[in-house]
VMD Tcl script that draws the C-alpha trace (Angstrom):
set ca {
  {-26.54 45.72 9.66}
  {-24.91 42.39 8.97}
  {-23.42 42.40 12.45}
  {-26.69 43.41 14.12}
  {-28.96 40.87 12.45}
  {-26.24 38.24 12.03}
  {-27.31 37.42 8.51}
  {-23.67 37.17 7.45}
  {-24.64 38.33 3.99}
  {-21.19 39.75 3.28}
  {-19.44 36.56 4.36}
  {-21.78 34.38 2.33}
  {-21.34 36.56 -0.74}
  {-17.57 36.45 -0.38}
  {-17.51 32.65 -0.10}
  {-19.76 32.28 -3.11}
  {-17.70 34.57 -5.35}
  {-14.13 33.97 -4.25}
  {-13.86 30.78 -6.34}
  {-15.32 32.55 -9.39}
  {-12.81 35.39 -9.06}
  {-9.90 32.98 -8.76}
  {-11.05 30.91 -11.75}
  {-11.48 34.09 -13.81}
  {-7.88 35.08 -13.07}
  {-6.74 31.52 -13.76}
  {-8.28 31.65 -17.21}
  {-6.84 35.07 -18.02}
  {-3.17 34.49 -17.22}
  {-0.73 32.80 -19.53}
  {-0.16 29.08 -19.01}
  {3.40 29.65 -17.82}
  {2.14 32.11 -15.17}
  {-0.36 29.69 -13.60}
  {2.13 28.37 -10.98}
  {2.89 31.96 -9.95}
  {-0.83 32.75 -9.54}
  {-1.28 29.63 -7.43}
  {1.71 30.45 -5.23}
  {0.73 34.07 -4.68}
  {-3.06 33.84 -4.31}
  {-4.07 30.36 -3.18}
  {-2.46 30.27 0.31}
  {-4.49 33.22 1.64}
  {-7.70 31.87 0.10}
  {-7.21 28.43 1.66}
  {-6.24 29.90 5.03}
  {-9.46 31.94 5.18}
  {-11.71 29.05 4.12}
  {-10.07 26.48 6.40}
  {-10.26 28.88 9.31}
  {-14.04 28.82 8.96}
  {-14.15 25.03 8.55}
  {-12.02 24.57 11.66}
  {-14.46 26.66 13.73}
  {-17.48 24.71 15.02}
  {-19.32 27.99 15.61}
  {-19.34 28.52 11.84}
  {-20.97 25.20 10.91}
  {-23.44 26.86 8.59}
  {-20.52 27.88 6.35}
  {-18.70 24.54 6.26}
  {-20.44 23.12 3.20}
  {-20.08 26.42 1.36}
  {-16.34 26.46 2.05}
  {-15.95 22.87 0.84}
  {-17.76 23.64 -2.40}
  {-15.59 26.71 -2.95}
  {-12.35 24.74 -2.38}
  {-13.50 21.91 -4.64}
  {-14.21 24.33 -7.49}
  {-10.77 25.90 -7.16}
  {-9.01 22.52 -7.09}
  {-10.93 21.27 -10.12}
  {-10.03 24.44 -12.04}
  {-6.31 24.07 -11.24}
  {-6.32 20.40 -12.17}
  {-8.11 21.21 -15.41}
  {-5.17 23.34 -16.52}
  {-2.88 20.28 -16.37}
  {0.06 22.30 -15.13}
  {2.42 19.97 -13.28}
  {4.15 22.76 -11.39}
  {0.85 24.32 -10.32}
  {-0.53 20.94 -9.21}
  {2.54 20.20 -7.13}
  {2.20 23.62 -5.49}
  {-1.47 22.88 -4.75}
  {-0.54 19.57 -3.12}
  {2.02 21.34 -0.97}
  {-0.60 23.73 0.42}
  {-3.10 20.92 0.98}
  {-0.39 19.01 2.86}
  {-0.51 21.71 5.52}
  {-4.29 21.37 5.85}
  {-4.17 17.63 6.51}
  {-1.96 18.04 9.56}
  {-3.65 18.05 12.97}
  {-1.07 20.58 14.17}
  {-2.59 23.13 11.79}
  {-6.25 21.98 11.62}
  {-7.78 20.78 14.87}
  {-11.10 19.38 13.56}
  {-11.15 15.98 11.88}
  {-13.73 16.78 9.19}
  {-11.66 19.45 7.35}
  {-8.59 17.17 7.48}
  {-10.64 14.32 6.05}
  {-12.05 16.63 3.38}
  {-8.48 17.53 2.38}
  {-7.54 13.85 2.14}
  {-10.54 13.25 -0.15}
  {-9.35 16.03 -2.43}
  {-5.83 14.63 -2.58}
  {-6.46 10.93 -3.11}
  {-9.83 10.00 -4.68}
  {-10.07 13.27 -6.62}
  {-6.54 14.35 -7.55}
  {-4.40 11.21 -7.46}
  {-6.95 8.68 -8.70}
  {-9.02 11.03 -10.84}
  {-12.38 9.85 -9.40}
  {-11.98 6.57 -11.31}
  {-10.91 4.12 -8.59}
  {-13.85 2.26 -7.12}
  {-11.97 0.79 -4.17}
  {-10.44 4.14 -3.12}
  {-13.73 5.99 -3.56}
  {-15.45 3.40 -1.36}
  {-12.68 3.68 1.22}
  {-13.36 7.41 1.63}
  {-17.15 7.05 1.51}
  {-17.66 7.44 5.25}
  {-18.90 9.96 7.80}
  {-15.75 11.03 9.59}
  {-17.84 12.19 12.55}
  {-19.61 8.82 12.81}
  {-18.94 6.32 15.57}
  {-18.87 3.08 13.59}
  {-17.82 3.46 9.97}
  {-16.73 -0.20 9.59}
  {-13.73 0.65 7.45}
  {-12.06 -2.50 6.07}
  {-8.58 -3.26 7.35}
  {-6.15 -4.29 4.64}
  {-3.74 -5.92 7.06}
  {-2.97 -8.82 4.75}
  {-3.27 -6.86 1.52}
  {-6.18 -6.12 -0.79}
  {-7.42 -7.56 -4.05}
  {-6.92 -4.89 -6.72}
  {-8.81 -4.94 -9.98}
  {-6.57 -3.41 -12.63}
  {-9.51 -2.12 -14.67}
  {-11.69 -0.60 -11.93}
  {-9.40 0.19 -9.01}
  {-6.55 2.00 -10.78}
  {-6.86 5.49 -12.29}
  {-7.49 5.83 -16.01}
  {-4.89 8.58 -16.22}
  {-1.91 7.15 -14.34}
  {0.36 10.19 -14.54}
  {0.31 10.88 -10.80}
  {-0.17 7.28 -9.71}
  {2.94 6.14 -11.58}
  {4.99 8.78 -9.76}
  {3.79 7.39 -6.42}
  {5.05 3.88 -7.15}
  {8.25 4.91 -8.92}
  {11.76 4.45 -7.53}
  {13.57 6.65 -10.04}
  {12.51 10.04 -11.37}
  {13.22 12.07 -14.46}
  {13.34 15.43 -12.66}
  {13.04 17.09 -9.27}
  {9.37 17.99 -9.74}
  {8.35 14.33 -9.97}
  {10.29 13.44 -6.85}
  {8.86 16.44 -5.01}
  {5.33 15.33 -5.80}
  {5.93 11.86 -4.37}
  {7.57 13.32 -1.26}
  {4.55 15.57 -0.62}
  {1.94 12.83 -1.07}
  {3.98 10.29 0.89}
  {4.26 12.81 3.72}
  {0.47 13.20 3.61}
  {0.09 9.44 4.09}
  {2.53 9.54 7.02}
  {0.53 12.35 8.60}
  {-2.69 10.37 8.16}
  {-1.18 7.23 9.74}
  {-0.18 9.30 12.78}
  {-3.51 11.16 12.93}
  {-5.27 10.97 16.34}
  {-8.57 10.18 14.63}
  {-8.73 6.34 14.33}
  {-10.60 6.44 11.00}
  {-8.05 8.79 9.46}
  {-5.22 6.61 10.74}
  {-6.80 3.42 9.37}
  {-7.36 5.00 5.95}
  {-3.74 6.16 5.94}
  {-2.54 2.61 6.66}
  {-4.79 1.21 3.93}
  {-3.42 3.70 1.42}
  {0.13 2.71 2.34}
  {-0.78 -0.96 1.84}
  {-2.32 -0.15 -1.55}
  {0.85 1.53 -2.80}
  {3.10 -1.10 -1.18}
  {1.46 -3.79 -3.30}
  {2.70 -1.92 -6.37}
  {6.11 -1.03 -4.93}
  {7.66 -3.14 -2.18}
  {9.97 -0.25 -1.24}
  {7.18 2.28 -0.76}
  {7.28 2.09 3.05}
  {10.88 3.33 3.01}
  {9.57 6.75 1.92}
  {7.36 7.13 5.00}
  {8.25 9.03 8.13}
  {10.01 6.88 10.73}
  {7.12 6.50 13.18}
  {4.60 5.98 10.36}
  {6.87 3.32 8.87}
  {7.00 1.54 12.25}
  {3.21 1.58 12.63}
  {2.70 0.31 9.09}
  {5.10 -2.56 9.78}
  {2.93 -3.63 12.71}
  {-0.27 -3.16 10.69}
  {0.63 -4.78 7.37}
  {1.51 -8.47 7.40}
  {1.27 -9.62 3.77}
  {0.44 -13.21 2.99}
  {2.99 -15.19 0.98}
  {2.07 -15.37 -2.66}
  {0.89 -18.75 -3.93}
  {2.04 -19.68 -7.41}
  {-0.62 -20.96 -9.75}
  {1.71 -23.66 -11.11}
  {1.96 -25.48 -7.81}
  {0.73 -29.07 -7.99}
  {-0.47 -31.29 -5.21}
  {1.28 -34.63 -4.88}
  {-0.92 -37.52 -3.86}
  {0.52 -40.26 -1.73}
  {0.96 -43.60 -3.44}
  {-1.32 -46.38 -2.17}
  {0.29 -48.84 0.15}
  {1.35 -52.08 -1.51}
  {0.51 -55.37 0.22}
  {3.45 -57.10 1.72}
  {4.60 -60.29 0.01}
  {4.66 -63.43 2.16}
  {8.10 -64.27 3.42}
  {9.53 -67.48 1.99}
  {10.92 -69.65 4.72}
  {12.95 -71.85 2.41}
  {16.61 -72.20 3.06}
  {18.55 -70.38 0.35}
  {21.36 -72.90 0.52}
  {19.01 -75.81 -0.08}
  {17.43 -73.98 -3.03}
  {20.84 -73.30 -4.54}
  {21.87 -76.95 -4.02}
  {18.81 -78.21 -5.84}
  {19.38 -75.91 -8.82}
  {22.97 -77.10 -9.28}
  {22.51 -80.81 -8.53}
  {24.88 -82.99 -10.55}
  {27.23 -80.18 -11.42}
  {30.87 -80.01 -10.46}
  {31.69 -78.92 -7.01}
  {32.55 -75.45 -8.20}
  {30.61 -73.91 -5.43}
  {32.50 -75.76 -2.72}
  {35.45 -74.04 -1.12}
  {38.56 -76.12 -1.31}
  {40.54 -76.31 1.93}
  {44.25 -77.14 2.30}
  {44.60 -80.07 4.68}
  {48.39 -80.59 4.56}
  {50.13 -80.71 7.96}
  {53.78 -79.73 8.43}
  {55.59 -81.11 11.54}
  {58.79 -79.38 12.65}
  {61.43 -80.49 15.15}
  {60.57 -79.71 18.77}
  {62.33 -76.75 20.36}
  {63.01 -76.01 24.01}
  {62.42 -72.62 25.54}
  {65.56 -70.62 26.20}
  {66.57 -70.27 29.87}
}
mol new
graphics top color blue
foreach p $ca { graphics top sphere $p radius 0.5 }
foreach p [lrange $ca 0 end-1] q [lrange $ca 1 end] { graphics top cylinder $p $q radius 0.2 }
display resetview
């Protein structure tokens, strides 16, 4: 009947309940078993939902799939399991790649889940505004942070900086922390190389944002992404607040040149004194006997 009338009642029911079933299992298992549940169950769920989102013939299900994925991600994040969160990021990394997902809107949806939601905890105004676009629009007027961006420490950085600090770190306490940065950095590289210009611009802006907190961040990017970021990002030299401006001294008027003879002036000052200033000259003449040249 569902096939004949194309009501898709079974499909709609499955999409509506699949997140509830997963969350129920998530709440029932022991905390230490959450990463195992994520590894064994989440890949098939995401594959099925993203397959619908990547099909333009199933547009009526796209919003339902996005809501289902968002509920699952929020539930996993709510458990605050680092290993489970890293596994989640690894699966989302596959869904942001144009080699796996052909449509731009599901790739952009994945990026929104990773950055404004997961990494910044919905508390960064500048990142939320950066992703507040219609990826299918023609003129989104996304700002280009080619010379950097002004970051407000209180409104533009996440309140919980657990994941953000790992992104700007150079040294790590364990392999899990390093793995997380590698996954997210690879996501940024994929976005920079994305064929969609808006996705590529957002990827460059994200790289600039992290580079302002860690000058070595670009070294973690993929080679081609690193090259494109180098052409995109030209930071302005920092101006120190202690710099002072030196004003030129006003020109002094030239003194009139005295045309008096220095010798005459000196002679007048020492008139009547002994001739100590005169140079004595020997005037004695010695006359020798004449000599003839030798022949």
